[in-house]
N, C-alpha and C positions, 0 to 999 in steps of 0.2 A: 442172562436172558434179555436184559435191557440193551445190551450191545447188539443183539440180533435185530431188535426193533429199530434201534438207532441206525444201523447200517442199511436196513431195508428201506427206511424213509429217505436216507441219503441217496440211495440208488433210484428211488421213485418219488421225486418231489411233487409230482402231480397228485399222487395218492395222498400225500400229506396235506396238500392244499384242499383237496376234495373232502378229506376228513374234517378239516377245520371248518369249511363252509357248511357241511352237513350238521356239525355240532351247533354252529351259530343259528342256522335255520330252525333246528330243533328247539333251541332256547327261546327264540322269538315266538315260535308257535306255542310253546308252553306258556309264555307270558300272556299272549293273546287269549288263550283258553282260560287262564286264571282271571284275567280282567273281565271277560265276557260272562263267565259262569260261576265264579266264586267270590268276586269282590263286590260287596254291596256298598262300599264307600263311594263308589262312582255315581250312585243313584241320587238324583236331585229331589229334595223334599217338594211336596206339592202343597195342598191346602191343609192348614193346621186343623186337626180334629180335636185333640185333647192334650192336656199337660198336667203332670203330677210331680210334686217334689217329694224326695225321700224323707223319712221321718226325722232325720237329723239335719236336713237341709243341704247335705253335701252334693246330691245329684238331682237333676230334673230330667224326666223322660217326656218327650213330645212325640205324638204320633201324627203322621201326615197322610192324606189321601192323595195317591198318584193316579192321574187319569192318563192311561196309555194311548188314548186316541180312539179312532173309529174301529180299529181291528183288534184292540187289546183291552181286556177287562181292567177294572180298578184293582189297585193294590195298596197295601198299607206299609209305610216305612216308620220304624221307631228309632228315634235318635236320643242318645244319652248325652246330657250336658253336665259338665262339672261346674258347680257354682263357685268353686274356689279358684279354678283356672278359667279365665274368661273365654279363651279361644279353643278350649279343649272339648271336642264333641266326637262321638263315635256312633256309627249306625249299628244298632243291635238287633233289629227285628225287620224282617221282610216277608210279607205274606201276600200271595196273589189271590185274586177273586175274593177280596175282603173289602168292606167299606167301614167297619167299626174299628175304633182304636181304644178299647177299654183298658185302662192302666190301673193296676193295684199293686201297692208295695206290700210285700209280705214281711220283710224286715229291711234293715239298712243295706244289705248286700243282695237282696233278691226281689225281683219285680216280675209280675206277670202282665203280659200284653195279650189280650184276647185268649187267655187261658194257657199261654205258653210261658213256662217258668224260665227266667233268664237270671243268671248270677252276674252281678255287675261288679267291677267294670269290664271284666274280661270275656264274659259269655256273650253269645249271640244266637239268634235263630234265623235261619234262612230256609224257606219252604222247599227249596231245590235240593237241600242237603240236610234232611232231618236227623 
């Protein structure tokens, strides 16, 4: 069966090129959609609202108020910092139309931000994908 496809594309090189271009466009489009609608790591922190350190001191969560400007409402971003690795941070919470950033540690691996339970360090909450 692979010989059939191989010989078909040898006879029709334009089709092979178009297939390749279509796949590349599809991949670029998929990356753009992921970046725009799924990736909260690209969001810049705004004004610091609150900060709490985990019971053992391993992690710190900070919440920031983001002002979207005249046409967009406020939003809250929660960022997890590792106190053991200085440059290691991860965005774990993103909520639109929110101005409070209440942080409560339930235990060493679980934090709530504005009532949303998040398992750290791998969990996250994004209002767009509950």
